[in-house]
FIBA-12515 format. One record per residue (C-alpha): x, y, z. Coordinates in nm, 4 decimals, decimal comma, padded with zeros to 6 digits. Layout:
// FIBA-12515
X; Y; Z
...
END
This chain:
// FIBA-12515
13,5482; 04,9073; -12,7252
13,5683; 05,2867; -12,7040
13,3752; 05,5273; -12,9213
13,6073; 05,6709; -13,1876
13,4720; 06,0206; -13,1194
13,4815; 06,0277; -12,7384
13,5976; 05,8209; -12,4355
13,2570; 05,6526; -12,3842
13,1927; 05,2847; -12,4568
13,0651; 05,2041; -12,8045
12,7173; 05,0562; -12,8538
12,7694; 04,9690; -13,2205
13,0380; 04,8888; -13,4725
12,9498; 05,0076; -13,8233
13,1471; 04,7656; -14,0381
13,0708; 04,9619; -14,3575
13,2284; 05,2793; -14,2106
13,4744; 05,1094; -13,9723
13,3351; 05,3242; -13,6904
13,2697; 05,2414; -13,3241
13,0066; 05,4785; -13,1822
12,8701; 05,5419; -12,8337
12,4998; 05,5968; -12,7692
12,4990; 05,9745; -12,8214
12,7216; 05,9686; -13,1302
12,5237; 05,6818; -13,2814
12,1960; 05,8714; -13,2371
12,3632; 06,1800; -13,3810
12,4842; 05,9774; -13,6811
12,1357; 05,8366; -13,7570
11,9736; 06,1777; -13,7324
12,2492; 06,3338; -13,9457
12,1771; 06,0920; -14,2291
11,8064; 06,1663; -14,2096
11,8520; 06,5446; -14,2028
12,0952; 06,5205; -14,4950
11,8486; 06,3289; -14,7117
11,5590; 06,5574; -14,6207
11,7678; 06,8524; -14,7426
11,9224; 06,6713; -15,0408
11,5914; 06,5558; -15,1854
11,3854; 06,8510; -15,0576
11,1485; 06,6121; -14,8859
10,9803; 06,8710; -14,6658
10,9027; 07,2314; -14,7569
10,7760; 07,5342; -14,5713
10,4144; 07,5261; -14,4574
10,3589; 07,1618; -14,5455
10,1478; 06,8990; -14,3749
10,3221; 06,5623; -14,3473
10,1221; 06,2428; -14,2987
10,3371; 05,9656; -14,1513
10,2376; 05,6085; -14,2391
10,2494; 05,4599; -13,8888
10,2184; 05,0814; -13,8777
10,3515; 05,0558; -13,5230
10,6576; 04,8581; -13,6324
11,0120; 04,9674; -13,5519
11,0667; 05,1692; -13,8710
10,7494; 05,3789; -13,8658
10,7727; 05,4339; -13,4893
11,1294; 05,5627; -13,5259
11,0307; 05,7740; -13,8266
10,7488; 05,9528; -13,6455
10,9649; 06,0085; -13,3365
11,2544; 06,1520; -13,5393
11,0394; 06,3804; -13,7558
10,8698; 06,5127; -13,4424
11,2087; 06,5663; -13,2766
11,3477; 06,7540; -13,5776
11,0446; 06,9672; -13,6615
10,8512; 07,0107; -13,3358
10,9622; 07,3726; -13,3080
10,8551; 07,4586; -13,6636
10,5096; 07,6240; -13,6351
10,4684; 07,6255; -14,0138
10,4822; 07,2437; -14,0342
10,2168; 06,9939; -13,9277
10,2817; 06,6252; -13,8676
09,9959; 06,3774; -13,8456
09,9962; 05,9986; -13,8204
09,8013; 05,7551; -14,0368
09,7617; 05,3859; -13,9505
09,6089; 05,1112; -14,1632
09,4544; 04,8130; -13,9859
09,4679; 04,5316; -14,2417
09,2835; 04,2857; -14,0215
09,5607; 04,0388; -13,9315
09,4615; 03,8709; -13,6059
09,7314; 03,8207; -13,3470
09,9638; 04,0700; -13,5155
09,8118; 04,4081; -13,5946
09,6556; 04,4532; -13,2482
09,9994; 04,4705; -13,0871
10,1550; 04,7143; -13,3332
09,8397; 04,9272; -13,3312
09,8675; 04,9677; -12,9532
10,2286; 05,0877; -12,9966
10,1194; 05,3412; -13,2588
09,8459; 05,4770; -13,0320
10,0847; 05,4939; -12,7345
10,3451; 05,6977; -12,9243
10,1013; 05,9429; -13,0829
09,9454; 06,0063; -12,7428
10,2885; 06,0678; -12,5865
10,3915; 06,3078; -12,8645
10,0534; 06,4786; -12,8895
10,0202; 06,4001; -13,2602
09,6838; 06,3587; -13,4333
09,6272; 05,9959; -13,5315
09,3902; 05,8613; -13,7972
09,3147; 05,4885; -13,8222
09,1589; 05,3288; -14,1317
09,0908; 04,9580; -14,1877
09,0570; 04,7213; -14,4819
08,7181; 04,6204; -14,3421
08,5875; 04,9798; -14,3400
08,7156; 05,0632; -14,6885
08,6933; 04,7329; -14,8769
08,4454; 04,5362; -14,6659
08,6958; 04,2563; -14,6050
09,0087; 04,1807; -14,4031
09,3552; 04,0631; -14,4944
09,2890; 03,7299; -14,3243
08,9746; 03,6767; -14,5330
09,1526; 03,7673; -14,8569
09,4445; 03,5343; -14,7869
09,2078; 03,2472; -14,7074
09,0680; 03,2717; -15,0612
09,4181; 03,1837; -15,1904
09,3676; 03,3825; -15,5104
09,6673; 03,6156; -15,4772
09,9961; 03,6300; -15,2855
09,9546; 03,7836; -14,9413
10,2219; 04,0507; -14,9811
10,0847; 04,1562; -15,3202
09,7379; 04,2024; -15,1720
09,8601; 04,3863; -14,8653
10,0996; 04,6177; -15,0507
09,8486; 04,7257; -15,3127
09,5521; 04,7723; -15,0783
09,7540; 04,9549; -14,8100
09,8961; 05,1923; -15,0691
09,5451; 05,2635; -15,1967
09,4079; 05,3529; -14,8523
09,7183; 05,5486; -14,7507
09,6972; 05,7667; -15,0599
09,3232; 05,8323; -15,0268
09,3417; 05,8992; -14,6525
09,6446; 06,1295; -14,6859
09,4632; 06,3228; -14,9587
09,1510; 06,3540; -14,7417
09,3656; 06,4813; -14,4524
09,5044; 06,7539; -14,6792
09,8602; 06,6196; -14,6570
10,1272; 06,7564; -14,8896
10,3583; 06,4568; -14,8393
10,3230; 06,0980; -14,7192
10,6241; 05,9821; -14,5153
10,7020; 05,6099; -14,5386
10,9354; 05,4214; -14,3038
11,1396; 05,2438; -14,5716
11,4982; 05,1958; -14,4525
11,8213; 05,1224; -14,6417
11,7516; 04,7486; -14,6440
11,4048; 04,8012; -14,7932
11,5376; 05,0343; -15,0621
11,8328; 04,8155; -15,1625
11,6090; 04,5081; -15,1790
11,3516; 04,6857; -15,3963
11,6208; 04,8205; -15,6303
11,7738; 04,4759; -15,6809
11,4329; 04,3118; -15,7275
11,3490; 04,5628; -16,0005
11,6882; 04,5147; -16,1657
11,6389; 04,1376; -16,1708
11,2902; 04,1735; -16,3159
11,3987; 04,4396; -16,5645
11,1103; 04,6491; -16,4308
11,2106; 05,0021; -16,5293
10,8617; 05,1380; -16,4613
10,8842; 05,0395; -16,0943
11,2344; 05,1839; -16,0726
11,0938; 05,5163; -16,1942
10,8358; 05,5105; -15,9164
11,1204; 05,5013; -15,6616
11,2659; 05,8320; -15,7784
11,2833; 06,0906; -15,4961
11,0536; 06,3854; -15,5613
10,8444; 06,2003; -15,8195
10,5072; 06,3710; -15,8689
10,2169; 06,1787; -16,0212
09,8630; 06,3149; -16,0703
09,6320; 06,2061; -15,7895
09,9162; 06,0603; -15,5830
10,0373; 06,2243; -15,2627
10,4186; 06,2483; -15,3030
10,5902; 05,9865; -15,0875
10,9064; 06,0639; -14,8944
11,1457; 05,8194; -14,7278
11,3585; 05,9940; -14,4646
11,5033; 05,6608; -14,3388
11,6276; 05,5515; -14,6831
11,9964; 05,5791; -14,5828
11,9681; 05,4124; -14,2411
12,0271; 05,0329; -14,2158
11,7430; 04,8303; -14,0657
11,9485; 04,7159; -13,7648
12,0399; 05,0765; -13,6869
11,6744; 05,1815; -13,6975
11,5974; 04,9067; -13,4449
11,8898; 05,0086; -13,2218
11,7845; 05,3748; -13,2421
11,4381; 05,2794; -13,1190
11,5782; 05,0674; -12,8365
11,8182; 05,3396; -12,7195
11,5364; 05,5951; -12,7154
11,2955; 05,3653; -12,5266
11,0436; 05,3711; -12,8103
10,7492; 05,1257; -12,8048
10,9020; 04,9169; -13,0810
10,7572; 04,5856; -13,1948
10,9919; 04,3284; -13,3472
10,7027; 04,0982; -13,4410
10,7059; 03,9774; -13,8002
10,3906; 03,9683; -14,0095
10,2653; 03,6071; -14,0273
10,2345; 03,6391; -14,4059
10,5859; 03,7734; -14,4624
10,7205; 03,4244; -14,5339
10,5376; 03,4209; -14,8676
10,7372; 03,7096; -15,0099
11,0007; 03,6842; -15,2845
11,1656; 03,9732; -15,0993
11,2878; 03,7259; -14,8367
11,5161; 03,5605; -15,0921
11,6525; 03,8983; -15,2027
11,7008; 04,0047; -14,8391
11,9064; 03,6946; -14,7639
12,1166; 03,7444; -15,0759
12,1976; 04,1083; -14,9991
12,2649; 04,0379; -14,6314
12,5130; 03,7670; -14,7275
12,6932; 04,0078; -14,9602
12,6894; 04,2783; -14,6921
12,8687; 04,0470; -14,4493
13,1402; 03,9682; -14,7033
13,1474; 04,3112; -14,8662
13,0418; 04,5841; -14,6184
12,8712; 04,8756; -14,7902
12,6871; 04,6649; -15,0501
12,3499; 04,8129; -14,9529
12,4828; 05,1682; -14,9833
12,6363; 05,0767; -15,3202
12,2990; 04,9595; -15,4530
12,1327; 05,2799; -15,3348
12,4135; 05,4992; -15,4679
12,4139; 05,3252; -15,8056
12,0410; 05,3790; -15,8406
12,0811; 05,7479; -15,7566
12,3509; 05,7755; -16,0239
12,1217; 05,6478; -16,3002
11,8064; 05,8147; -16,1641
11,8372; 06,1271; -16,3797
11,8379; 05,9095; -16,6927
11,5111; 05,7512; -16,5791
11,3403; 06,0758; -16,4837
11,2291; 06,2212; -16,8245
10,9950; 05,9339; -16,9151
10,7103; 05,9403; -16,6621
10,4485; 05,6665; -16,6685
10,1121; 05,7951; -16,7933
09,8558; 05,8081; -16,5140
09,4850; 05,7377; -16,5682
09,1824; 05,7514; -16,3420
09,0587; 05,4020; -16,2614
08,7295; 05,3306; -16,4411
08,5955; 05,1542; -16,1304
08,7027; 05,3663; -15,8314
08,8501; 05,6855; -15,9770
09,1870; 05,6470; -15,8057
09,5110; 05,7100; -16,0018
09,6390; 05,4103; -16,1948
09,8856; 05,3175; -16,4684
09,6026; 05,1250; -16,6387
09,2311; 05,1845; -16,7008
09,1421; 04,9629; -16,4041
09,3733; 04,9976; -16,1016
09,5428; 04,7011; -15,9412
09,3346; 04,7386; -15,6241
09,0105; 04,6867; -15,8179
09,1607; 04,3987; -16,0162
09,2731; 04,2205; -15,6971
08,9281; 04,2712; -15,5428
08,7570; 04,1408; -15,8566
08,6026; 04,4741; -15,9592
08,6468; 04,4156; -16,3317
END
């Protein structure tokens, strides 16, 4: 099949847009969406330092590569990479090597922090205790270290590799739970005391397109799945949305667009932020979830 914009062969058919695109026009389309959202939500400002959460998976690898490509000629901006080693044997070693390889190739400073260094335990050890769901533990503890490390690095923003699939899944999960507080936390540009503002430049790019972008640019992309991912409720939501997307192309964009439409109604009421009584990190309660999961109560 030919690209609809030139005589070259297409590498992808975007069912939601009814577009066949060749390699160069596909890459252009992905980067256009990212540049548009960076401008639309004012994700990056003059003179800022951006810490990129770099797990070594396909999304974070593509994110770091794209941000470097877009802003490498901007002397007022600084991009640094931040990796968290949770301590998952047989999984994290591979993605960590990809993260190190890319940062070395791009000449980007790279900071690595681990659960063991910060909390004195590993993800494997915590899961073996069977006290909490694996994804709950990992999400909360990673967020804690990312925020502290980004703050220590003097970062103005923390860039996360959440793609369109991640965002649409999270929106639907929060709708189904009636969790308005978590919906508020997804608002672009949300500023909370003690929290480094998080930005999501890939929020409008489907997961499969992020993977294809990495493949076409010869990025060191890992397609390995976390061994604990099977425990997540998100898997059920992912399957549901993917089924709807097949039957009704554009479903994921509709979920994201609908959330953006109601976002201004959510914005006035900001959750009150406290300092955790145990560790001093920002929290919506007197004792943060990290300390509660680690038994520091």
